[in-house]
N, C-alpha and C positions, 0 to 999 in steps of 0.2 A: 563480353562479361566471361571471366575466366572461370574454370570449374570449382575455383575455390570459394567463390563468393555464392553462399546459400540460397536456396529457394525462399520463399515466404507464403504465408497463408493471410489471406486476409479476413478478419471478423466483420460481421455485417455492421453496418452503420446504425449507432446508437442516437440517443437524443443529444444535439449539440448544447454546450453550455449557454449559448444564447444565439438569437437570430442572426448576430451580425458576426461572431466569430466561430471560426472551424477549429476543433482541437484534434490533431492527429497523432497517435502514438506509436512508436515502433518498439515492440517488445522482444526481448531476447533472453536466453538463459545464463550467459555468461559474456565476458568481454571476448571481443573477437570473431562473433558470430555473423557480423555485418551489419548492424543495425544502423550505424553512421554512414557506412557506404551506401547502403540502400536508401535512406532518407536524403543524401544528397544526390544520389541519383535520379529521385523524383523531384528535388529542388531544381536541378537543371533541366529536366524535363518542362517543368511549369514556367521557367525562364523563357526557354526557347517557344513556348505558347504566348509570351508577351505578358506574363503576369508580374507583377512589381514583389518581388520577392528578396529578403535580405538575410544574412546570416548574422544573428544576434549573439551567439557563443559557438565556438568550435575548439574542441580540444583534439590536438592532431595525433599525440602519442607517438610521433615519428613513425607513422604509417604512411608510406609515399603513395599507395593506390588511394588512401582516402584522401590525402591531402591535395591529389590531382582533381579529386571531384568538385573543389572549391573553385577553381580556377573560373574567372569570368563572374562569379557570383560576388554582389556587392557585400561587404564584411563592416559592420559597425564596430567602430572601436571600442575596445573594455575599458572600464574604469579601474585605475589605480588607486588600490586602498593599502596605507602604511599599517601594518600590525607588527608590534613588538619589534620595530626596527627592521623589519622585511617589507619590501613593497610586492604586493599580491595584485593579481588582475581578477576581476570579476565582471559578469555581463552588466553592461549599462543600459539598465531598463529605462530610464528616462530618456536618454537618448533615442532609444529605439520608437518610444511613444512620440517624440518629437518628429523624428522621421516619418513615422505612421508609415510602414508600408503594407502591402494587403497581406502579405505572408512574412513569417519571421522563422527561421531554422533555429533551435536551441539543443544544443547538445548536452547530454548528462541530467537529465531530470532530477535526479535524486541527490545532487550535489548540495552540500552544505555551504553557505556563503561565509565569506569572513566575518569576524565581529565588527560591527559597526556598519555592516552593510544595512540597506534600506528595508531588505527583508532576510529573514534566517535561513530560508530555504529557496532553492532555485523553482522548485514548483510553485512557490508564492509569486515570485516574479512572472512565472508564465501565467498565472491567474490574472495580475496586473495588466499582462498585455492582452489577453483576452477580454477583459474587461474594458479595455481601451478600443476593441473591434478589431484587433488584429488576429488574424489566422495564425495558428501555431503548429509547427512539426516538431516534436521531441523524441527523444528515445530513453530508455530504462531497460534494467535487468530485473527478472522475476523476484530475485532475492531481495530486492529493495522494497517489495510490497510489503504493507506495514503487517497485514494479518498473517503473513507466512513467516515472520521473524523467527518464531520458536521452532517452526518446522525445517527452516534453514538452518539452525543453529544444530538441530539434530542430525542433519545431513552431513554437514561440512565440519563443526566444531568451531566455526567461526560466527560471531554475533555481529551481525549486520549493524552499524550504527546510523547509517544514512537510510532513511526510509520515505516512503511515499504513500500517505493515506488511500485506503482503497477507493474511497469516494472519488478521489482526484481522477484514477484510472477510469472508474465507471462513466464520468462526466464527458470522458473522450468520445467524440464526434464517431471516429474510426480508431480501432486498434489494429496492427499489424504484426503478425507474429514471424518475427525472422528466424529462422531454423536453420540448423548445421548438424549433421552426425558429429557425436563425439570424436571419432577417428579423424575426421576432417579438422575439427577445431584442435585436436592435439598436434596434429601435423602441420597446422599454420603456426602453433605455438613454438615447435621444436625448430621451424624454419625461421625463426625469428620475425614473423610477419608481424605477430600482435605485441611482444614487448623485446627490449634488448635482451641479449643472452643470459646476463647475471639476473635480471627480473623474471626471465622466463624459467630458469633454474628453479628459483624460489616458489614460484607458480605452481610447477609441477610437483613439489614437495608438500603443496599446501591446498589450496583452493582448486587447483586443475587436476585432482588425482581423477582418475578415469571413473571411479565409483562414484564421486561426488556430483561429477558432469552429468553421469547417466540420470542420477535421481534429480538434479536441477532440471534437465531437459524433459523429464518426465513430468514433474511439477508444472513446468510451462505449458505443455501440452494439455494438461488436464484443467489448467486454468482457462486455456484458450477455449475448450470445448465448453466450460463453463459459461465463459462469457457469450460463445454463440448461441447457447441455450437460453440465456436471459435476453439476450438483444433479440433472437428470433421470436421469443414469446411476446416482449414488448412491440415489435412491428406487427405481429398479429392483432393485439390489442388494439393499436392504433388505426389499424385499417379496417376494423369492425365499425360499419356505419352506424348499427344500433345497439343499445346496449340490451345484455341477457337480461330478460325479464326475472324478478326474484320469485322463488319457489319454496315452499316449506323446507325442502331438503337443502337448499343453498344458504338460507336463512340460518339453518341450525349448523353449517360448517364452521368448525372452529379455526379461528385464526390466531396463528402461533404468535405469541407474545414471550419475549426472553427477558428475564431479569438476572443482571449480574451481580452477584453480592459483593461489593468492594470492601476490604478490610485494609488496614496498615501495611499487613503482609506483601513483600514484594512479588510474590506469586499472583497479586492481583493484576500486575499488567499482562501475563500471560492469560489469565482468565477474560480480561478484556478482549484481547485479539482473538481468543478461540469464541467469544459470543459474538464478535462481529462477523466471523466468518460465518458461523451457523445462521445468523439472521440474514446474510445474504443470500446463502443456499435456500432458505426456507422462506425467503421474502418476508421475513417477521419482522415485527416492532422490536425494539431492543432499548432497555434501560440499563444503567449502570446506578446502584442505589449502595448509598452508604449510611451508617448509623453512627451519629454524634455521640460521644461517651460523656458520661457524666462529667462534672466539672471536678478536677482534683490533680494529684501528682501524675505527671506525664500525658494527662488529658491534651495538653498543646500540641505536643509532637504526634500523639495518635491521629488528632484531627488534621494537622498539616499533611500526615501521610495520605490520608484517604482524599482529602482535596487534591493532591498531586496526581493521585489516580484517577480521579474524576476530571479533571483537566485532561489528562491523555485520553479518556473515553470520549470528551467532548470534541477533541482533534480528529478523532473517528467518525464523527457525526453520530454519536450515541446520545440519546437523551439522558440526563443525569440529575439524580435527586439526593438531598443530602436532609435523612430524617432524623428527628430528635426521640430518642426513647432509651431508658434504662436497660429494658430487656431487649436486644437486637433480634433474636428469632422471631418473638412476638411482633415486633416493629416492621420486620420485613416482610411476615406472613400476611399482616394486615394490609400492607401496601400492595402485595401480591393478590389478594382477593379484591380489593376495591379497583384494581386497574385489571381484571381478567388475564392474569399472568397464567400461562400455560407451561413454561420451565423456568426453573430456577439453577442457574449456575454457581456453585461454590467450590473453594479451594481447599483440598485436604492439606492440612497443617503437615510440615516435615516431620515434626516431633509428635510423638503418641503423648496423650495427657491422660492424668487420672480420670478427668471429666468423661473420656470416652468408656472408660471401664465401668463407671457409675451410672451411665445413662444420661449425663447432664451436659454431655458434650454439645457445642453449638451445633455442628452439623447434622448429629444424631437427632436433636431436637427438631430441628428443620424439618428432617426426612419424616420422622415420626408425626408431626404435626400438620404438615401440608397434606390438605386432602384435594383430590382430583386436580394436582399440580405435581408434573415431573420433576425431580430433583437430580440435577447431573453433578457429581462429584469429581473435579478435574485434579490429576495429580501432576505435579510439576514434573516433567520429565528431565532426567539428566542424562548425558551422553556421555558412555563409559570413555574413560581415558584410553 
């Protein structure tokens, strides 16, 4: 192995998606750190051990060293889809299921499929393979993790559109963090190992700025540490043969329950991602709750915007509720008390309102009337030009 190929850190094994299928994820912080290379190295090793392994999808990007790692591995032909007069290629999930190998290698988990495909996202194709009892090896970069979308935008100024829900990553049997120093990565980029010269030049001016890569690498390492902590705690709990007897102190312990107040404002998407991440770190229950407005002019658009946000929350495996009430603060607080909510997340409006000055502002009312409930006001951060 050449020195330019980075080392990797393996995370502790977590719970597999099913008793039959094993889900292994190779995680990096940028294109070119060596995720696909490392994944194919392991695939070749498994093949030498006599395992039935195929490549379901591979994106070469013109990288000769990586392409060489596919030699000798069976590759399932892609499905050709015509879209707006252009023929595009996608992974043929049905063909893989019919072939039914023991293990399938799938490149670029966060990829969005061509419209008209069986599934909208490649991670949904992977779920289909796992449900069919096929082990999967796949990869992605940290910037594609849904809950980090806003953080990545702050770091890079780029809004990543292709994302993978956090629960998908957490369902992995094993996660392998593939790491490389930023100096090594930039050197590979300048040598033309990652992209063609013109594409590499554009990358250096945008996403591959050194400051951006340093921040993304730190983000990936923090995520790795968090996963290690969560999976290690889960393993200890599973290995405990006898349950811990309940005590008055343990019965009094407060279990965190988070309520995300969803409004039609676009900032609700940021709030949902923030709430999902908080819930993961705290091990808390999480609800996204909206209040249906009274019937009247604009009520339909108002309700449609709320339902769009609630559907987004469902995709992140957050429990959702759409309540009816003419007084949103009272409706939210009544739900919070009934469901033992410990924290409420609300989004601060971008514009100041007269209601705030008069004491009738929605957020101020929630803060003032919430008893024994922590209210967290989240301001949407804007990256300076």
